[in-house]
Each structure stands twice: as C-alpha cells, then as structure tokens.
C-alpha positions in Angstrom: 0.0 0.0 0.0 1.3 3.5 -0.8 0.3 6.8 0.7 0.1 9.8 -1.7 3.1 12.1 -1.6 5.4 9.8 0.3 7.5 8.6 -2.6 8.4 12.2 -3.6 9.4 13.0 0.0 11.5 9.9 0.3 13.2 10.9 -3.0 14.0 14.3 -1.6 15.5 12.7 1.6 17.7 10.4 -0.5 19.4 13.4 -2.0 20.8 14.4 1.3 23.9 12.2 2.0 24.2 10.8 5.5 21.5 12.9 7.2 18.9 11.7 4.7 19.6 8.1 5.3 19.2 8.5 9.1 16.1 10.6 8.6 14.5 7.9 6.4 15.3 5.2 9.0 13.8 7.4 11.8 10.7 8.3 9.7 10.1 4.6 8.8 10.3 3.6 12.4 7.9 6.3 13.6 5.5 5.6 10.8 5.5 1.8 11.4 4.9 2.4 15.2 2.0 4.7 14.5 0.3 2.2 12.1 1.1 -0.7 14.5 -0.5 1.1 17.4 -3.7 2.0 15.5 -3.9 -1.5 14.0 -3.9 -3.0 17.5 -6.7 -0.5 18.5 -8.7 -1.4 15.4 -8.4 -5.2 15.9 -11.4 -7.2 17.1 -11.2 -8.9 20.5 -12.7 -12.0 21.9 -14.9 -11.6 25.0 -13.4 -11.8 28.4 -14.6 -14.4 31.0 -16.4 -11.6 32.8 -18.3 -10.6 29.6 -19.2 -14.2 28.9 -20.5 -14.6 32.5 -22.6 -11.4 32.2 -24.1 -12.5 28.9 -25.1 -16.0 30.1 -28.8 -16.6 30.0 -28.8 -18.4 33.4 -27.6 -16.6 36.5 -27.1 -19.9 38.4 -23.6 -20.9 39.5 -21.8 -22.8 36.9 -19.0 -25.3 37.4 -15.6 -25.0 35.8 -14.0 -28.2 34.5 -11.7 -29.3 37.3 -9.1 -30.5 34.8 -8.9 -27.2 33.0 -5.4 -25.8 33.0 -5.9 -22.5 31.3 -8.5 -19.9 30.7 -9.5 -17.9 27.7 -7.1 -15.1 26.9 -8.8 -12.3 24.9 -6.6 -10.0 22.8 -4.6 -12.7 21.0 -5.1 -10.9 17.7 -3.9 -7.7 19.1 -0.8 -9.3 20.6 -0.1 -11.0 17.2 0.1 -7.8 15.3 3.8 -6.9 14.7 5.8 -4.4 12.7 9.2 -4.6 11.1 11.4 -1.9 9.4 14.0 -3.0 6.8 16.5 -0.2 6.6 18.4 -1.9 3.7 15.3 -1.7 1.4 13.8 1.2 3.2 10.5 -0.5 3.7 8.2 -0.9 6.8 5.5 -3.5 7.3 2.7 -4.1 9.8 1.6 -7.7 9.8 0.5 -10.8 11.7 3.3 -13.3 11.7 2.7 -16.8 10.5 3.7 -18.2 13.9 1.8 -15.6 15.9 -0.8 -16.5 18.5 -3.7 -15.5 16.1 -2.0 -16.5 12.8 -4.7 -19.1 11.9 -7.6 -16.7 11.9 -6.0 -13.2 11.4 -6.6 -13.3 7.6 -10.2 -14.5 8.2 -11.0 -11.7 10.5 -9.2 -9.1 8.4 -10.5 -10.0 5.0 -13.7 -12.2 5.3 -16.3 -9.9 6.8 -19.7 -10.2 5.0 -18.2 -12.8 2.5 -19.7 -16.2 1.9 -18.4 -18.4 4.6 -17.0 -15.4 6.5 -18.3 -13.5 9.5 -20.7 -10.7 9.8 -21.5 -9.8 13.4 -19.2 -8.2 15.8 -18.9 -10.2 19.1 -19.4 -8.8 22.6 -15.6 -8.2 23.2 -15.3 -6.3 20.0 -18.5 -4.3 20.7 -17.1 -3.3 24.1 -13.8 -2.2 22.5 -15.7 0.4 20.4 -16.8 1.2 16.9 -13.3 1.3 15.4 -12.7 -2.4 16.1 -13.8 -4.2 13.0 -12.4 -5.8 9.8 -9.5 -4.4 7.7 -7.9 -3.2 10.9 -4.3 -3.0 9.5 -5.4 -1.4 6.2 -7.6 1.1 8.0 -4.7 2.0 10.4 -2.6 3.0 7.4 -5.3 4.8 5.4 -6.7 6.7 8.4 -3.3 8.0 9.3 -2.2 9.2 5.8 -1.9 12.8 6.9 0.0 11.9 10.0 2.4 9.6 8.0 3.1 12.5 5.6 3.6 14.9 8.6 6.1 12.5 10.2 8.1 12.3 6.9 8.0 16.1 6.4 9.2 16.6 10.0 12.1 14.2 9.6 12.9 15.9 6.3 13.0 19.3 8.0 15.3 18.0 10.7 17.6 16.4 8.2 17.8 19.6 6.2 18.5 21.6 9.3 21.3 19.3 10.4 22.7 19.2 6.8 22.9 22.9 6.5 24.3 23.5 10.0 27.0 20.8 9.6 28.0 21.9 6.1 30.9 24.4 6.1 30.2 27.7 4.3 32.9 29.3 2.2 
C-alpha cells in the first residue's frame, strides 16, 4: 500500500547524503509504530470471561472443569500484530506473523467480513472495544493516518535539512 506524496518525500530525503539516510530510518520507524498502534486499536477482540459470564442466560452458578489448565485469553489478535522496518530496502510493514498467536484466523478476521463463509456480526468483546474495532484493521490503520504519516516524513525531512545545513561548512 502506498500513501500519496510519500515517494516524492523519500526521493528528496535520499538526495541528502548521511542525514537523509538517518532521517529515512527514523521516519520509517515512527510511521510503522503509528500504524502498528492503530492496527492494535482497530483489531477485534474475543470476549473476556467476565463478559461471557454477564451475557449468560442463566444466573445460576456454573461449574468449571476441574481438569482445565488455562482460561480464555482475549486479545490474541492484538498481541499478534507486529511491525518490522527493513533499513536496507527502506520498507516498513505491519503484519500478523505466520507463527503468531492468532495467525490461523487473522486473515479470516481481516478479509472475510460479509463474505460467503465469512463472519458478519461483531462479538461482545469487539463491541465493548468500540466502533473502530472491525475488519480491515491494518489497512484502515494506514489509510486513516495518511496525513500523520506525511507529517512524520516532512518533520524528519526538515530535521535532516537543518542538520545538513548546519554541519556543512560555508565558504
């Protein structure tokens, strides 16, 4: 996915020798962290044990399996969202790793809403999280922050130009 105006700004930064490379690395890191944070905010969540208990139709006491060794752990999809910055190729990515906690259903949740065989209703954990928690959580994190991503890059460009002009000897 590309954001409008970013390739031109990266090209301008590449023209500055050392300061430009450092600025690109810093900008990529800041941009990836911003999209990562928002993707985690946008990701759906399973209901907690408390929500499940409150939504039960019966209010009687229930029994937990005596042999159970673990309990449900909501937020696995959020914990599975990662980011990586490759400074050699000057690329950043926000993704769910293939060996992540939610790797098996991350694609399903991200892409299959309202599709045949997909899902359509938001669960109680997701509803509690708020209206931003829904499908396309990574894509929306990038598109919703286009202006902020551009601002980060422009800010790093200004800093690099300032350092470049102050370090350069004048004749």
